MARSE-953810 format. One line per field, with one value per residue: chain; x, y, z of N, C-alpha, C, O in turn. Coordinates in pm, whole numbers, plus 50000, padded with zeros to 5 digits. Atoms other than C-alpha are relative to their C-alpha. Example, Ala and Ser with C-alpha at 12.3 -4.5 7.8 and 13.67 -1.06 7.14 Angstrom:
chain <- [A|A]
nX <- [50089|49918]
nY <- [49881|49881]
nZ <- [50000|49994]
caX <- [51230|51367]
caY <- [49550|49894]
caZ <- [50780|50714]
cX <- [50090|49923]
cY <- [50120|50109]
cZ <- [50000|50073]
oX <- [50194|49974]
oY <- [50118|50220]
oZ <- [50066|50090]
END
This chain:
chain <- [A|A|A|A|A|A|A|A|A|A|A|A|A|A|A|A|A|A|A|A|A|A|A|A|A|A|A|A|A|A|A|A|A|A|A|A|A|A|A|A|A|A|A|A|A|A|A|A|A|A|A|A|A|A|A|A|A|A|A|A|A|A|A|A|A|A|A|A|A|A|A|A|A|A|A|A|A|A|A|A|A|A|A|A|A|A|A|A|A|A|A|A|A|A|A|A|A|A|A|A|A|A|A|A|A|A|A|A|A|A|A|A|A|A|A|A|A|A|A|A|A|A|A|A|A|A|A|A|A|A|A|A|A|A|A|A|A|A|A|A|A|A|A|A|A|A|A|A|A|A|A|A|A|A|A|A|A|A|A|A|A|A|A|A|A|A|A|A|A|A|A|A|A|A|A|A|A|A|A|A|A|A|A|A|A|A|A|A|A|A|A|A|A|A|A|A|A|A|A|A|A|A|A|A|A|A|A|A|A|A|A|A|A|A|A|A|A|A|A|A|A|A|A|A|A|A|A|A|A|A|A|A|A|A|A|A|A|A|A|A|A|A]
nX <- [49891|49875|49933|49870|49890|49934|50087|50031|49922|49996|49866|49983|50032|49886|49986|50059|49913|49922|49862|49905|50053|50145|50060|50020|50043|49890|49923|50032|49946|49893|49949|49870|49980|49994|50132|50020|50069|49918|50088|50061|49900|50038|49987|49870|49898|50015|49950|49855|49954|50001|49901|49867|49979|50023|50124|50119|50098|50123|50117|50061|50131|50038|50119|49965|49976|49952|49974|49882|49908|49892|49880|49968|49976|50135|50000|49995|50127|50102|49974|50039|50145|50050|49973|50094|50131|49992|50004|50135|50088|49962|50051|50143|50076|50132|50101|50124|50120|50094|50133|50077|50137|50071|50140|50019|50040|49914|49984|49869|49905|49964|49920|49864|49934|49964|49896|49875|49956|49950|49870|49903|49969|49919|49865|49939|49970|50103|50109|50125|50122|50108|50130|50121|50110|50134|50111|50134|50010|49875|49932|50048|49923|49857|49915|49956|49882|49890|49954|49928|49870|49917|49957|49896|49879|49943|49941|49883|49917|49859|49933|50060|50046|50114|49960|50123|50104|50125|50071|50115|50028|50118|50026|49872|49915|49864|49889|49874|49895|49866|49904|49931|49859|49924|50018|49928|49856|49961|49973|50071|49911|49958|50065|49901|50049|49952|49897|50049|49957|49890|50044|49945|49903|50026|49961|50037|50137|50010|50126|50104|49958|50040|49921|49909|50061|49974|49938|50080|49924|49904|49893|50041|49997|50130|50035|49962|49854|49974|50047|49902|49887|50011|50074|49907|49973|50120|50018|49901|50039|50114|49948|49933|50100|50064]
nY <- [49903|50066|49949|49941|50092|49974|50048|50141|50082|50138|50042|49993|50123|50088|50047|50135|50095|50082|50023|50068|50081|49985|50105|50108|50125|50099|50003|49895|50015|49901|49940|49941|49857|49980|50023|50141|50075|50106|50111|50001|50032|49964|49856|49974|50007|49881|49885|50013|49970|49854|49939|50022|49901|49869|49950|50029|50094|49921|50074|49921|50056|50073|50083|50123|50120|49919|49859|49975|49906|49960|49948|49868|49893|49952|49854|49957|50042|49904|49872|50012|50005|49864|49919|50041|49945|49855|49975|50031|49890|49880|50012|50024|49880|50003|49938|49972|50008|49890|50028|49888|50045|49932|50032|50026|49877|49894|49887|49996|49932|50092|50108|49950|49981|50130|50060|49937|50066|50132|49979|49963|50119|50091|49943|50023|50144|50067|50063|49927|50080|49918|50057|49939|50024|49997|49974|50025|50077|49991|50130|50078|49959|50010|49964|49862|50004|50061|49902|49894|50054|50020|49868|49952|50078|49963|49867|50007|50114|49963|50013|50106|50123|50062|50119|50078|49952|49962|50112|49950|50067|49933|49868|49937|50060|49958|50028|49966|49946|50003|49919|50070|50027|49876|49918|50064|49987|49859|49947|49876|49886|49933|49871|49899|49864|49910|49910|49869|49892|49920|49878|49878|49932|49858|49919|50070|50051|50125|50014|50048|49986|49878|49882|49959|49913|49857|49934|49896|49948|49891|50028|50100|50135|50041|49938|50084|49987|49869|49996|50065|49911|49913|49876|49895|50018|49968|49855|49941|50033|49917|49865|49997|50005|49870]
nZ <- [50014|49962|49881|50033|49974|49871|49893|50024|49906|50045|50043|50146|50072|50021|50137|50004|50069|49906|50044|49909|49891|49991|50082|49903|50064|49995|50124|50097|50134|49998|50123|49970|50026|50144|50056|50032|49895|49938|49967|49867|49898|49865|49976|49938|50105|50085|49925|49997|50137|50016|49911|50055|50107|49939|50056|49921|50052|50005|50046|50107|50032|49878|50018|50072|49918|49887|50033|50083|49939|50089|49934|50054|49903|49976|49999|50139|50061|49958|50066|50141|50007|49975|50119|50104|49966|50020|50144|50048|49961|50076|50135|49996|50030|49940|50085|49930|50083|49983|50054|50053|50028|50108|50025|50144|50069|49950|50090|50064|49913|49891|50059|50023|49870|49942|50085|49958|49877|50037|50065|49896|49921|50081|50010|49870|49992|49920|50072|49983|50015|50053|49961|50055|49907|50063|49909|50054|50124|50077|49999|50116|50118|49967|50114|49984|49915|50077|50099|49930|49957|50120|50046|49908|50021|50129|49990|49911|50043|50010|49870|49919|50064|49931|49927|49981|50091|49930|49936|49925|49873|49947|50058|50031|50104|49968|50091|49937|50086|49941|50076|50108|49974|50018|49880|49890|50022|49992|49868|49974|50017|49878|49982|49964|49987|50102|49948|49961|50086|49948|49934|50058|49914|49983|50113|50122|49999|50073|50072|49910|49861|49932|50036|49892|49901|50021|49886|49934|49887|50019|50095|50097|49941|49946|49872|49886|49980|49944|49861|49912|49978|49882|50022|50042|50142|50074|50001|50089|50136|50035|50021|50131|50104|50005]
caX <- [49088|49449|49649|49940|50273|50407|50103|50094|50204|50155|50468|50616|50505|50735|50871|50656|50934|51094|51471|51743|51642|51283|51220|51070|50968|51165|51270|51274|51327|51659|51765|52130|52276|52319|51946|51994|51774|51960|51664|51472|51705|51675|51632|51946|52151|52007|52088|52441|52479|52383|52607|52909|52866|52799|52445|52089|51833|51514|51170|51038|50736|50592|50271|50454|50497|50775|50841|51087|51391|51663|52018|52086|52183|51857|51950|52038|51722|51500|51670|51619|51253|51199|51362|51140|50826|50941|51001|50661|50486|50681|50567|50214|49967|49655|49348|49041|48692|48482|48111|47913|47533|47331|46961|46829|46683|46981|47015|47309|47470|47452|47588|47887|47959|47951|48154|48418|48424|48467|48753|48922|48896|49037|49329|49390|49433|49111|48844|48496|48167|47893|47539|47217|46924|46578|46262|45904|45831|46180|46290|46087|46326|46673|46795|46812|47055|47261|47276|47387|47663|47785|47796|47998|48243|48289|48357|48614|48780|49104|49171|48950|48854|48536|48625|48267|47999|47659|47478|47128|47059|46704|46645|47013|47242|47617|47932|48294|48555|48927|49221|49386|49742|49865|49718|49863|50207|50205|50348|50166|50310|50506|50320|50602|50550|50581|50894|50835|50855|51166|51128|51179|51485|51482|51489|51385|51030|50989|50720|50405|50593|50565|50680|50979|50890|50855|51043|50848|51126|51420|51685|51481|51505|51209|51023|51099|51476|51465|51273|51559|51808|51885|51688|51999|52075|51711|51703|52026|51900|51579|51773|51987|51677|51527]
caY <- [49497|49371|49410|49658|49480|49655|49539|49186|48946|48632|48426|48466|48218|47921|47813|47511|47356|47066|47041|46823|46694|46819|46540|46262|46001|45673|45689|45938|45947|46129|46364|46467|46815|46765|46687|46314|46073|45851|45642|45552|45558|45580|45933|45906|45803|46090|46339|46203|46229|46600|46677|46524|46777|47068|47106|47073|46797|46972|46809|46934|46700|46614|46459|46193|45839|45834|46211|46351|46525|46715|46801|47172|47497|47597|47964|48004|47814|48050|48355|48229|48151|48502|48658|48454|48562|48926|48908|48746|49023|49287|49156|49089|49343|49418|49495|49655|49588|49901|49911|50154|50127|50221|50235|50100|50443|50648|50997|51076|51322|51071|50802|51017|51101|50739|50628|50880|50719|50374|50504|50658|50333|50129|50369|50328|49952|49856|49617|49764|49582|49736|49680|49753|49792|49707|49836|49724|49603|49701|49350|49219|49394|49260|49336|49705|49630|49405|49675|49935|49712|49619|49987|50073|49787|49892|50257|50155|49880|50082|50052|49766|49410|49220|48971|48859|48888|49043|48811|48869|48784|48871|49241|49316|49255|49267|49278|49285|49503|49460|49682|49590|49458|49795|49971|49715|49747|50128|50311|50595|50936|51119|51415|51667|52025|52303|52517|52848|53167|53381|53674|54029|54206|54563|54806|54541|54445|54080|53973|53938|54034|54326|54678|54821|55011|55390|55631|55843|55929|56165|56185|55960|55665|55459|55591|55287|55327|55698|55634|55424|55720|55932|56253|56474|56323|56359|56731|56807|56630|56832|57160|57072|56997|57335]
caZ <- [52197|52197|52518|52490|52486|52799|53000|52858|53134|52931|52864|52516|52255|52224|51887|51792|51584|51771|51746|51903|52249|52210|51957|52175|51917|51915|51547|51263|50889|50856|50576|50568|50538|50162|50113|50057|50251|50494|50605|50920|51221|51597|51729|51945|51640|51433|51709|51737|51359|51373|51671|51500|51219|51458|51323|51453|51412|51302|51269|50933|50891|51235|51094|50891|51021|51128|51150|50899|51046|50867|50967|50924|51096|51261|51315|50948|50851|51056|50906|50550|50619|50762|50455|50222|50409|50400|50025|49970|50166|49973|49635|49751|49618|49817|49608|49760|49624|49579|49497|49281|49254|48945|48862|48529|48442|48558|48409|48183|48427|48713|48483|48386|48750|48864|48564|48674|49018|48863|48647|48950|49146|48857|48812|49186|49120|49301|49183|49137|49191|48978|49113|48925|49166|49030|49192|49142|48790|48672|48762|48467|48229|48318|47965|48060|48340|48113|47845|48101|48239|47890|47796|48107|48050|47687|47777|48042|47838|47815|48189|48310|48228|48315|48585|48646|48380|48469|48708|48847|49209|49310|49253|49198|48902|48961|48751|48865|48694|48760|48662|48333|48319|48194|48499|48741|48581|48590|48888|49055|48958|49222|49363|49354|49453|49202|49233|49406|49209|49242|49478|49350|49487|49616|49327|49068|48981|48886|48642|48848|49164|49404|49329|49520|49836|49792|50018|50265|50506|50521|50246|50021|50262|50383|50684|50900|50839|50915|51234|51369|51354|51662|51704|51656|51315|51207|51306|51120|50810|50825|50855|50550|50352|50445]
cX <- [50130|50066|50132|50115|50061|49915|49967|50091|50004|50140|50012|49970|50126|50002|49947|50089|50085|50138|50076|49928|49849|49926|49992|49958|50117|50086|49948|50054|50099|50039|50129|50010|50008|49866|49972|49938|50089|49915|49942|50104|49942|50025|50134|50112|49993|50055|50153|50061|50006|50106|50143|50035|49973|49876|49885|49915|49864|49888|49926|49862|49952|49881|50029|50024|50108|50026|50130|50084|50115|50115|50037|50031|49868|49993|50001|49869|49888|50019|49957|49848|49938|50022|49905|49861|49997|49993|49862|49902|50029|49940|49849|49925|49858|49902|49870|49883|49908|49865|49933|49863|49936|49852|49981|49966|50082|50014|50144|50104|50043|50086|50144|50076|50045|50103|50135|50053|50058|50138|50107|50040|50089|50142|50074|50026|49905|49899|49870|49884|49887|49868|49888|49885|49867|49895|49867|50005|50124|50070|49955|50072|50150|50091|50047|50124|50120|50057|50081|50138|50093|50051|50112|50131|50068|50068|50124|50095|50148|50074|49946|49956|49886|50047|49882|49891|49873|49922|49889|49976|49884|49973|50129|50070|50140|50097|50127|50100|50132|50093|50068|50147|50085|49989|50077|50151|50048|50020|49926|50096|50031|49935|50097|49938|50058|50107|49944|50056|50113|49948|50067|50093|49966|50052|49967|49861|49995|49865|49897|50035|49951|50091|50094|49933|50038|50054|49909|50077|50091|50109|49963|50004|49864|49976|50045|50150|50032|49958|50099|50120|49980|49932|50091|50028|49878|49980|50097|49965|49884|50045|50067|49898|49929|50091]
cY <- [49934|50068|50063|49911|50021|49952|49851|49915|49853|49961|50006|49866|49920|49953|49857|49897|49924|49971|49925|49920|50012|49897|49874|49868|49901|49998|50104|49959|50114|50042|50073|50146|50031|49976|49856|49928|49886|49879|50014|49951|50036|50149|50033|49997|50124|50124|49996|50034|50152|50067|49980|50101|50142|50068|49961|49895|50066|49913|50085|49948|49919|49907|49871|49888|49915|50144|50015|50108|50027|50058|50132|50096|50071|50153|50055|49966|50098|50134|49995|49996|50139|50090|49965|50057|50151|50034|49972|50110|50126|49998|49974|50131|49986|50078|50012|49994|50115|49962|50130|49948|50090|49964|49976|50126|50119|50110|50005|50069|49911|49886|50045|50017|49867|49928|50060|49939|49861|50011|50033|49879|49904|50052|49989|49853|49927|49934|50074|49904|50093|49930|50080|49963|50018|50024|49972|49912|50012|49865|49913|50036|49995|50040|50144|50008|49942|50098|50111|49953|49978|50133|50054|49926|50037|50137|50002|49887|50034|49982|49885|49882|49942|49871|49908|50061|50036|49878|50056|49914|50073|50130|50076|49925|50057|49961|50047|50046|49998|50086|49916|49979|50126|50090|49940|50015|50142|50038|50132|50117|50066|50137|50106|50137|50088|50091|50137|50106|50078|50129|50121|50066|50146|50077|49936|49946|49876|49994|49940|50015|50130|50114|50035|50102|50146|50062|50109|50067|50113|49954|49889|49858|49964|50056|49915|50006|50133|50007|49941|50090|50080|50130|50111|49990|50036|50150|50066|49972|50086|50143|50013|50002|50134|50100]
cZ <- [50043|50120|49960|50047|50139|50118|49985|50088|49959|49957|49848|49934|49969|49855|49993|49932|50102|49940|50109|50109|50016|49914|50085|49936|49998|49874|49903|49863|49979|49860|50035|49965|49851|49931|49964|50119|50050|50033|50139|50100|50136|50023|50064|49895|49909|50071|50008|49864|49978|50087|49950|49891|50047|49939|50091|49929|50010|49943|49898|49961|50120|49981|49925|50099|49935|49958|49921|50068|49904|50080|49933|50114|50023|50000|49858|49929|50036|49931|49854|49984|50023|49879|49886|50027|49979|49852|49942|50036|49920|49860|49995|49982|50054|49914|50079|49902|50036|49938|49958|49959|49894|50007|49852|49921|50047|49895|49949|50089|50116|49948|49979|50131|50059|49914|50033|50128|49970|49936|50104|50084|49921|49984|50133|50029|50095|49907|50032|49973|49959|50031|49937|50092|49927|50108|49929|49876|49913|49991|49883|49871|50032|49884|50009|50088|49927|49898|50066|50044|49881|49946|50088|49979|49868|50007|50089|49961|49991|50132|50084|49916|50084|50065|50026|49914|50079|50048|50086|50122|50066|49927|49967|49888|50020|49889|50068|49894|50076|49917|49892|50037|49986|50122|50117|49985|50015|50144|50016|49986|50132|50008|50045|50006|49891|50058|50027|49908|50065|50058|49935|50099|50009|49880|49867|50016|49915|49931|50093|50145|50059|49958|50115|50090|49973|50126|50052|50112|49960|49906|49905|50051|50053|50137|50117|50026|50064|50145|50097|50030|50128|49964|49949|49851|49917|49990|49906|49855|49956|49971|49865|49887|49983|49929]
oX <- [50135|50057|50209|50105|50101|49966|49892|50212|50057|50214|49914|49991|50228|49897|49997|50063|50151|50150|50045|49850|49788|49804|50095|49941|50233|50207|49832|50141|50060|50054|50131|49916|49988|49858|49860|49970|50140|49961|49962|50156|49840|50117|50193|50204|50096|50117|50218|50169|50100|50170|50228|50152|49967|49877|49905|49915|49814|49905|49866|49784|49967|49864|49943|50046|50083|50034|50226|50033|50158|50094|50067|50018|49819|49895|49927|49822|49809|49921|49895|49794|49842|49936|49861|49794|49896|49925|49816|49817|49938|49897|49789|49957|49786|49925|49821|49895|49859|49856|49930|49853|49947|49813|50053|50005|50028|50021|50234|50218|50162|50179|50237|50195|50158|50185|50236|50174|50161|50227|50219|50157|50182|50237|50197|50059|49945|49874|49856|49878|49850|49849|49882|49857|49837|49904|49849|50068|50130|50148|50022|50048|50216|50208|50151|50217|50231|50178|50180|50236|50212|50165|50210|50238|50191|50174|50205|50177|50231|50196|50001|49928|49882|50082|49897|49858|49856|49893|49913|49972|49904|49957|50123|50057|50157|50075|50127|50124|50136|50071|50095|50196|50183|50087|50140|50222|50167|49953|49904|50209|49947|49936|50094|49838|50169|50097|49859|50166|50122|49856|50181|50060|49890|50167|49971|49825|50014|49771|49916|49962|49861|50207|50065|49848|50155|50032|49862|50021|50065|50150|50051|49991|49784|50071|50086|50193|50117|50019|50095|50202|49866|49930|50047|50030|49892|49939|50062|49985|49875|49993|50050|49918|49888|50055]
oY <- [49877|50190|50001|49842|49925|49934|49795|49915|49769|50045|49986|49760|49975|49929|49769|49777|49985|49926|49936|49829|49931|49883|49816|49769|49942|49976|50146|49873|50231|49959|50154|50205|50146|49985|49824|49956|49805|49766|50116|49840|50105|50207|50136|50078|50178|50209|50100|50093|50202|50163|50066|50130|50235|50187|49899|49884|50090|49849|50186|50023|49797|49814|49783|49911|49850|50173|49941|50214|49940|50124|50136|50063|50142|50209|50149|50042|50135|50199|50089|50054|50177|50172|50053|50104|50206|50129|50044|50145|50205|50101|49970|50230|49894|50195|49915|50037|50125|49866|50227|49845|50212|49865|50036|50138|50228|50082|49948|50023|49905|49842|49971|49988|49855|49853|49990|49922|49823|49932|49983|49863|49846|49974|49988|49817|49831|49981|50131|49839|50183|49814|50202|49845|50125|49973|50003|49807|49953|49840|49814|49976|50099|50071|50178|50084|49992|50106|50157|50027|50007|50142|50109|49987|50038|50156|50094|49844|49944|49968|49856|49894|49961|49775|49786|50178|49991|49786|50142|49791|50175|50132|50194|49803|50178|49865|50151|49976|50031|50103|49798|50038|50144|50155|50014|50023|50165|49988|50205|50109|50072|50214|50148|50165|50064|50131|50185|50094|50087|50190|50112|50077|50198|50059|50004|49895|49882|50063|49829|49965|50194|50093|50004|50179|50176|50010|50193|50150|50185|49838|49814|49765|50053|50085|49969|49991|50141|50079|49972|50054|50101|50170|50192|50091|50092|50199|50160|50058|50123|50208|50113|50067|50171|50217]
oZ <- [50152|50137|49887|50148|50204|50228|50065|50070|50031|49906|49777|49992|49928|49794|50062|49944|50186|49826|50228|50077|50086|49925|50119|50007|50000|49884|49909|49852|49976|49770|50128|49911|49810|49809|49924|50234|49973|50018|50206|50090|50147|49966|50031|49901|49869|50008|49999|49856|49917|50044|49971|49869|49966|49910|50195|49807|50120|49839|49934|49902|50121|50061|49918|50218|49834|49839|49940|50104|49828|50182|49813|50231|49936|49952|49827|49844|49949|49892|49804|49890|49957|49847|49813|49935|49935|49813|49853|49955|49891|49810|49888|50049|50017|49882|50136|49788|50148|49862|50034|49891|49899|50070|49772|49805|50066|49775|50009|50097|50150|50016|50010|50139|50106|49967|50028|50143|50026|49966|50096|50118|49977|49989|50135|50142|50161|49796|50140|49869|50034|49995|49952|50113|49873|50219|49811|49875|49805|49898|49851|49766|50036|49905|49952|50060|49939|49881|50010|50032|49889|49900|50038|49975|49860|49947|50077|50042|49987|50132|50190|49797|50205|49996|50031|49928|50192|49972|50171|50115|50132|49805|49934|49876|50030|49816|50135|49796|50194|49798|49913|50133|50058|50160|50193|50085|50040|50234|49919|50035|50223|49911|50161|49939|49844|50174|49953|49855|50188|50003|49890|50217|49927|49839|49765|50123|49794|49969|50144|50231|50006|49924|50230|50046|49949|50236|49976|50183|49863|49909|49862|49973|50083|50211|50219|50140|50152|50225|50216|50115|50171|49848|49867|49781|49809|49885|49835|49769|49839|49880|49796|49785|49873|49914]
END
């Protein structure tokens, strides 16, 4: 279990890239700020060359003999590398591999149900591993499994492609289906909510709405409104009505 950051007392990781005075080798192969190779020079001369241009001496190939160093702005270099990694992660698409298992003598209803699951996984841009499980003497008839897998691939050819042809391994036969290019290029539809129906106003009955409230109180007003009046006003209203 990872240690929470606020309780982690270990020192922060140090940047492994060696720059400027951290380069301890006697000589390096120097590349200028314009990308042109200067040649093999002493490390002190290379560091002086970088300092004269207000730049850093950065070791870019430490395993080379001698190590390759480049003159550049290290802060800007780190920022550009971080942006490239961020862009690469943004465009990287993660695909999950699902698995659906069939039997050679599967019933039609079960076949349709599992085919629906495979279709749903492919539309969700996931790869699907189809496994045919043989039992007993069924393994002596692998052509039944091959026919079932070919039928499934043919019925799902509009959204999936066969990435791995049927391959038998012991008592199992597997096939890999991957989403087609059209599915991968399509965007998932937005799940917007349906607009709410308009409410019926007092005195008007909307289509499929509620009827206006009937009056049970005094002077044709609702009972709850009449109940809020003072007792004197209610008695006078009753006398007038009589």
